[in-house]
Structure formats: structure tokens, C-alpha cells
Backbone as ProteinMPNN parsed JSONL, in Angstrom:
{"seq_chain_A": "MAKSRRRSKKQGKTIASERIERLFELADGMFKRDSALSNRYVQLAKRIGMRHRVTIPREYKMRICKGCEHFLVPGANTRVRLLGTHVSITCLNCGTQKRYPYRKDKSNVSIE", "coords_chain_A": {"N_chain_A": [[166.858, 101.737, -112.673], [165.003, 100.085, -111.502], [164.773, 97.874, -113.158], [167.059, 96.348, -112.704], [166.627, 95.266, -110.257], [164.587, 93.487, -110.563], [163.496, 90.098, -110.743], [164.387, 87.471, -112.928], [162.243, 85.665, -115.219], [162.785, 82.968, -115.158], [164.055, 82.597, -112.688], [161.937, 83.281, -111.027], [160.168, 81.192, -111.576], [161.602, 78.961, -110.644], [161.76, 79.555, -107.918], [159.034, 79.545, -107.322], [158.361, 76.835, -107.817], [159.881, 75.618, -105.824], [158.609, 76.641, -103.57], [156.086, 75.517, -103.872], [156.671, 72.789, -103.505], [157.533, 72.899, -100.823], [155.191, 73.781, -99.533], [153.538, 71.557, -99.936], [154.92, 69.664, -98.439], [154.595, 70.76, -95.877], [151.802, 70.613, -95.707], [151.442, 67.86, -95.684], [152.711, 67.141, -93.28], [151.171, 68.531, -91.437], [148.593, 67.578, -91.517], [147.431, 65.679, -89.696], [147.24, 67.129, -87.326], [145.905, 69.581, -87.939], [143.637, 69.716, -90.245], [142.356, 71.658, -91.743], [144.221, 73.71, -92.025], [146.089, 72.368, -93.505], [144.648, 72.014, -95.888], [144.508, 74.663, -96.664], [147.208, 75.215, -97.232], [147.495, 73.694, -99.537], [145.75, 75.033, -101.274], [147.108, 77.48, -101.475], [149.438, 76.588, -102.735], [148.414, 75.789, -105.227], [147.55, 78.271, -106.188], [149.968, 79.703, -106.364], [151.217, 78.179, -108.337], [149.522, 78.69, -110.537], [149.814, 81.463, -110.818], [152.496, 81.818, -111.517], [152.731, 80.195, -113.67], [153.594, 77.521, -113.367], [153.789, 74.082, -113.51], [152.267, 71.793, -111.329], [153.885, 69.081, -109.852], [153.222, 65.646, -110.762], [152.964, 63.731, -108.66], [152.205, 65.352, -106.568], [149.935, 66.587, -107.564], [148.164, 64.51, -107.651], [147.379, 64.363, -105.06], [145.492, 66.267, -104.584], [142.11, 67.125, -104.379], [139.914, 67.506, -107.07], [137.359, 68.432, -106.911], [136.734, 69.655, -104.37], [139.103, 70.796, -103.62], [140.634, 69.84, -101.479], [143.267, 68.478, -99.408], [144.371, 65.301, -100.082], [144.496, 62.334, -98.255], [145.259, 59.032, -98.17], [143.094, 56.699, -96.669], [142.408, 58.391, -94.56], [140.803, 60.622, -95.521], [140.249, 59.69, -97.98], [139.392, 57.161, -100.312], [140.96, 54.461, -101.767], [141.008, 52.41, -104.534], [141.837, 49.51, -106.401], [140.946, 48.774, -109.534], [140.817, 46.585, -111.782], [141.951, 47.804, -114.586], [142.617, 50.33, -113.73], [143.304, 52.814, -111.168], [141.186, 53.871, -108.694], [140.359, 56.767, -107.057], [138.63, 58.099, -104.435], [137.258, 60.948, -103.057], [136.329, 61.496, -99.782], [135.133, 63.697, -98.738], [133.696, 65.226, -100.677], [132.926, 63.384, -102.573], [133.974, 63.163, -105.119], [135.444, 61.406, -107.816], [138.555, 60.174, -109.006], [140.401, 58.778, -111.652], [143.149, 56.793, -112.499], [145.356, 55.299, -114.845], [146.364, 51.927, -114.391], [149.405, 50.495, -114.083], [151.43, 47.767, -113.928], [154.177, 47.434, -114.357], [155.427, 49.931, -114.018], [156.35, 51.437, -111.184], [156.217, 54.011, -110.256], [153.84, 55.364, -109.988], [152.127, 56.421, -107.456], [150.266, 57.603, -104.636], [151.362, 58.33, -102.331]], "CA_chain_A": [[167.245, 101.044, -111.473], [164.006, 99.08, -111.177], [164.992, 96.664, -113.944], [168.126, 95.535, -112.128], [166.11, 94.588, -109.064], [163.613, 92.464, -110.94], [163.952, 88.723, -110.957], [164.041, 86.964, -114.254], [161.125, 84.719, -115.18], [163.305, 81.651, -114.794], [164.252, 82.597, -111.241], [160.61, 83.266, -110.418], [159.592, 79.854, -111.708], [162.289, 78.031, -109.74], [161.319, 79.867, -106.552], [157.647, 79.091, -107.204], [158.327, 75.377, -107.705], [160.388, 75.281, -104.481], [157.56, 76.963, -102.599], [155.031, 74.513, -104.015], [157.151, 71.583, -102.82], [157.547, 73.151, -99.382], [153.812, 73.819, -99.055], [153.015, 70.198, -99.867], [155.554, 69.022, -97.281], [153.915, 71.274, -94.694], [150.441, 70.071, -95.693], [151.536, 66.458, -95.288], [153.055, 67.058, -91.867], [150.185, 69.195, -90.598], [147.247, 67.033, -91.725], [146.879, 65.023, -88.501], [146.944, 68.129, -86.299], [144.929, 70.577, -88.39], [143.391, 69.441, -91.661], [141.962, 72.892, -92.422], [145.457, 74.396, -92.383], [146.661, 71.574, -94.579], [143.898, 72.361, -97.093], [144.908, 76.025, -97.028], [148.52, 75.108, -97.862], [147.284, 73.177, -100.893], [145.167, 76.117, -102.059], [148.187, 78.429, -101.749], [150.336, 75.986, -103.723], [147.75, 75.882, -106.53], [147.539, 79.67, -106.608], [151.337, 80.037, -106.77], [151.437, 77.52, -109.618], [148.798, 79.394, -111.595], [150.341, 82.81, -110.986], [153.8, 81.774, -112.171], [152.637, 79.216, -114.757], [154.425, 76.372, -113.022], [152.95, 72.899, -113.342], [152.451, 71.06, -110.08], [154.306, 67.725, -110.201], [152.143, 64.663, -110.767], [152.757, 63.105, -107.35], [151.491, 66.304, -105.728], [148.629, 66.834, -108.157], [147.301, 63.386, -107.289], [146.988, 64.54, -103.665], [144.522, 67.359, -104.512], [140.778, 66.81, -104.905], [139.497, 68.49, -108.065], [136.035, 68.938, -106.579], [136.696, 70.551, -103.21], [140.47, 71.288, -103.422], [141.191, 69.402, -100.2], [144.463, 67.641, -99.44], [143.921, 63.916, -99.978], [145.341, 61.394, -97.52], [144.616, 57.718, -98.241], [142.69, 56.122, -95.402], [141.84, 59.411, -93.682], [139.691, 61.268, -96.222], [140.275, 59.179, -99.35], [139.303, 55.71, -100.507], [141.737, 54.078, -102.948], [140.648, 51.069, -104.982], [142.43, 49.014, -107.639], [139.838, 48.188, -110.284], [141.214, 46.058, -113.092], [142.946, 48.527, -115.371], [142.855, 51.67, -113.235], [143.228, 53.1, -109.743], [140.096, 54.792, -108.441], [140.556, 57.52, -105.822], [137.39, 58.771, -104.105], [137.328, 61.908, -101.96], [135.222, 61.249, -98.874], [134.521, 64.981, -98.387], [132.716, 65.66, -101.681], [132.511, 62.251, -103.391], [134.575, 63.205, -106.442], [136.304, 60.271, -108.128], [139.601, 60.345, -110.004], [140.875, 57.476, -112.119], [144.455, 56.781, -113.134], [145.657, 53.976, -115.391], [147.138, 51.061, -113.5], [150.459, 49.783, -114.8], [152.197, 46.988, -112.962], [155.61, 47.528, -114.576], [155.931, 51.21, -113.556], [155.978, 51.594, -109.79], [156.268, 55.425, -109.901], [152.518, 55.894, -109.774], [151.596, 56.212, -106.113], [149.833, 58.884, -104.078], [152.014, 58.569, -101.038]], "C_chain_A": [[166.261, 99.915, -111.147], [164.244, 97.781, -111.943], [166.066, 95.77, -113.331], [167.652, 94.769, -110.903], [165.158, 93.435, -109.399], [164.27, 91.1, -111.076], [163.589, 88.318, -112.38], [162.898, 85.958, -114.111], [161.588, 83.34, -114.739], [163.524, 81.546, -113.29], [162.918, 82.53, -110.518], [159.976, 81.891, -110.466], [160.284, 78.854, -110.79], [161.892, 78.284, -108.3], [159.9, 79.378, -106.334], [157.572, 77.578, -107.049], [158.874, 74.922, -106.352], [159.33, 75.55, -103.418], [156.422, 75.959, -102.661], [155.433, 73.227, -103.302], [157.088, 71.755, -101.312], [156.134, 73.174, -98.817], [153.206, 72.429, -98.979], [153.648, 69.412, -98.721], [154.876, 69.47, -95.992], [152.502, 70.71, -94.574], [150.45, 68.62, -95.233], [151.816, 66.317, -93.796], [151.979, 67.602, -90.949], [148.816, 68.538, -90.631], [146.646, 66.43, -90.462], [146.486, 66.03, -87.425], [145.832, 69.077, -86.714], [144.7, 70.411, -89.892], [142.98, 70.698, -92.416], [143.203, 73.68, -92.855], [146.154, 73.675, -93.527], [145.966, 71.874, -95.911], [144.261, 73.762, -97.582], [146.27, 76.027, -97.715], [148.393, 74.642, -99.31], [146.689, 74.26, -101.793], [146.23, 77.156, -102.423], [149.132, 77.889, -102.818], [149.717, 76.054, -105.121], [147.775, 77.301, -107.058], [148.929, 80.113, -107.079], [151.635, 79.424, -108.136], [150.746, 78.224, -110.77], [149.406, 80.765, -111.863], [151.642, 82.81, -111.779], [153.862, 80.784, -113.329], [153.617, 78.06, -114.561], [153.488, 75.185, -112.845], [153.288, 72.222, -112.025], [152.839, 69.638, -110.467], [153.181, 66.708, -110.001], [151.891, 64.049, -109.395], [152.057, 64.051, -106.378], [150.082, 66.546, -106.253], [147.636, 65.719, -107.812], [146.773, 63.519, -105.866], [145.993, 65.686, -103.482], [143.199, 66.877, -105.096], [140.378, 67.905, -105.882], [138.144, 69.104, -107.717], [136.048, 69.97, -105.471], [138.063, 71.133, -102.858], [141.022, 70.978, -102.029], [142.433, 68.555, -100.436], [144.027, 66.207, -99.18], [144.958, 63.057, -99.28], [144.642, 60.043, -97.545], [144.322, 57.163, -96.853], [142.05, 57.127, -94.467], [140.629, 60.078, -94.342], [139.598, 60.811, -97.677], [140.15, 57.661, -99.35], [140.014, 55.392, -101.815], [141.39, 52.633, -103.286], [141.392, 50.746, -106.275], [141.343, 48.258, -108.38], [140.301, 47.788, -111.672], [142.325, 46.836, -113.761], [143.26, 49.913, -114.837], [142.78, 51.731, -111.712], [142.133, 54.139, -109.566], [140.313, 55.443, -107.081], [139.291, 58.327, -105.576], [137.603, 59.678, -102.905], [136.112, 61.675, -101.075], [134.562, 62.54, -98.403], [133.414, 65.34, -99.37], [132.243, 64.529, -102.585], [133.088, 62.231, -104.795], [135.505, 62.02, -106.636], [137.311, 60.656, -109.19], [140.084, 58.957, -110.373], [142.191, 57.649, -112.845], [144.709, 55.395, -113.693], [146.579, 53.21, -114.458], [148.128, 50.277, -114.339], [151.322, 49.067, -113.79], [153.704, 47.215, -113.114], [156.199, 48.857, -114.104], [155.433, 51.444, -112.13], [156.019, 53.054, -109.35], [154.913, 56.0, -109.566], [152.038, 55.497, -108.392], [151.213, 57.566, -105.555], [150.472, 59.152, -102.736], [153.328, 59.263, -101.21]], "O_chain_A": [[166.656, 98.898, -110.576], [163.947, 96.701, -111.433], [165.979, 94.546, -113.437], [168.221, 93.734, -110.556], [164.963, 92.524, -108.594], [165.431, 90.974, -111.467], [162.598, 88.781, -112.943], [162.625, 85.465, -113.017], [160.872, 82.63, -114.034], [163.213, 80.519, -112.686], [162.775, 81.818, -109.524], [159.322, 81.468, -109.512], [159.625, 77.986, -110.217], [161.705, 77.339, -107.534], [159.589, 78.847, -105.268], [156.797, 77.083, -106.23], [158.384, 73.943, -105.79], [159.178, 74.773, -102.476], [155.857, 75.587, -101.632], [154.63, 72.64, -102.577], [156.639, 70.857, -100.601], [155.897, 72.641, -97.733], [152.44, 72.141, -98.06], [152.984, 68.584, -98.098], [154.611, 68.651, -95.112], [152.054, 70.37, -93.479], [149.573, 68.196, -94.481], [151.225, 65.47, -93.126], [151.88, 67.179, -89.797], [147.948, 68.907, -89.84], [145.467, 66.646, -90.181], [145.517, 65.818, -86.696], [144.92, 69.349, -85.934], [145.478, 70.909, -90.706], [143.231, 70.797, -93.617], [143.22, 74.254, -93.943], [146.739, 74.305, -94.408], [146.626, 71.977, -96.945], [144.311, 74.007, -98.787], [146.47, 76.764, -98.68], [149.093, 75.133, -100.195], [147.086, 74.387, -102.951], [146.25, 77.656, -103.548], [149.576, 78.629, -103.696], [150.415, 76.344, -106.093], [147.998, 77.516, -108.249], [149.049, 80.819, -108.081], [152.235, 80.072, -108.993], [151.312, 78.346, -111.856], [149.502, 81.183, -113.016], [151.869, 83.689, -112.61], [154.928, 80.562, -113.903], [154.359, 77.683, -115.468], [152.503, 75.272, -112.111], [154.457, 72.096, -111.658], [152.191, 69.04, -111.326], [152.3, 66.901, -109.163], [150.739, 63.862, -109.002], [151.382, 63.593, -105.456], [149.141, 66.693, -105.472], [146.433, 65.953, -107.698], [145.808, 62.845, -105.506], [145.677, 66.047, -102.348], [143.169, 66.292, -106.179], [140.485, 69.091, -105.57], [137.824, 70.194, -108.191], [135.448, 71.037, -105.603], [138.175, 71.889, -101.893], [141.787, 71.763, -101.47], [142.627, 67.991, -101.513], [143.385, 65.927, -98.168], [146.133, 63.045, -99.648], [143.546, 59.909, -97.0], [145.186, 57.156, -95.976], [141.215, 56.745, -93.646], [139.542, 60.089, -93.764], [138.954, 61.459, -98.502], [140.723, 56.972, -98.505], [139.709, 55.983, -102.851], [141.468, 51.747, -102.435], [141.555, 51.608, -107.138], [140.871, 47.221, -107.913], [140.19, 48.563, -112.623], [143.504, 46.566, -113.535], [144.085, 50.617, -115.418], [142.262, 50.824, -111.06], [142.154, 55.18, -110.223], [140.438, 54.752, -106.07], [138.91, 59.15, -106.409], [138.073, 59.233, -101.858], [134.983, 61.658, -101.566], [133.53, 62.489, -97.732], [132.317, 65.716, -98.958], [131.253, 64.692, -103.298], [132.727, 61.364, -105.591], [136.265, 61.665, -105.734], [136.991, 61.363, -110.146], [140.167, 58.069, -109.525], [142.34, 58.53, -113.692], [144.315, 54.405, -113.077], [147.461, 53.784, -113.82], [147.739, 49.489, -115.201], [151.886, 49.693, -112.893], [154.434, 47.193, -112.124], [157.394, 48.904, -113.81], [154.237, 51.626, -111.903], [155.868, 53.321, -108.158], [154.84, 57.041, -108.913], [151.594, 54.368, -108.181], [151.779, 58.581, -105.96], [150.13, 60.133, -102.076], [154.012, 59.542, -100.225]]}, "name": "protein", "num_of_chains": 1, "seq": "MAKSRRRSKKQGKTIASERIERLFELADGMFKRDSALSNRYVQLAKRIGMRHRVTIPREYKMRICKGCEHFLVPGANTRVRLLGTHVSITCLNCGTQKRYPYRKDKSNVSIE"}
């Protein structure tokens, strides 16, 4: 009877990816009111992704600091600079820098 109640791995992964998206939406909406709660949402999203082996989409991954795992918001706690061939994103909490290649023809690369 227990096997019939279990979710398949595919269902678990789709639910996990939906939850990750929802947590990032909540983190984005909550940042101005409570940045600590927003950071907690991001930590939960990372944990869900690791537990279910779901990759976090690139546009969301760019919004996480690798050093302190805070939610990055340009202008509030992040400095974004265009430097020749790459975009440099600096976390103002811990000072960690991330660099992404800068391509003019592909406009999909943005952190907003």
C-alpha cells in the first residue's frame, strides 16, 4: 500500500521546481519589507534544489550570492558594472564578485 502513495521522481522534481520559483517570487516581493526573510526564502530554495536534484534556473541563480547566500537586488545590496567583455556583480554584504560574459546580441542575460 505504501508504494501506491509514493510520488514518482518526476512528480517530485516538478513540484520542487514550482516551489523554487514560488520562493524566489516571495523573496523578490518581500525584500523591501524584510530582507532577512527574503534571504531565508533563498536558502530554502537552494536546499529544495539540492534535495531533489533540481537545477535552479539561471535567472534565479544569478540573484544568489555564492559567498553569503543572500538574495541580490541591484542597487540595494548589489553593485552591477559592465566592464568590456563581462558583467561584474559585487555583493555589498560580503564583497564577493561574480562575472558573466557580456553579449550584446542576446538580451536574455539580466538579473532582474
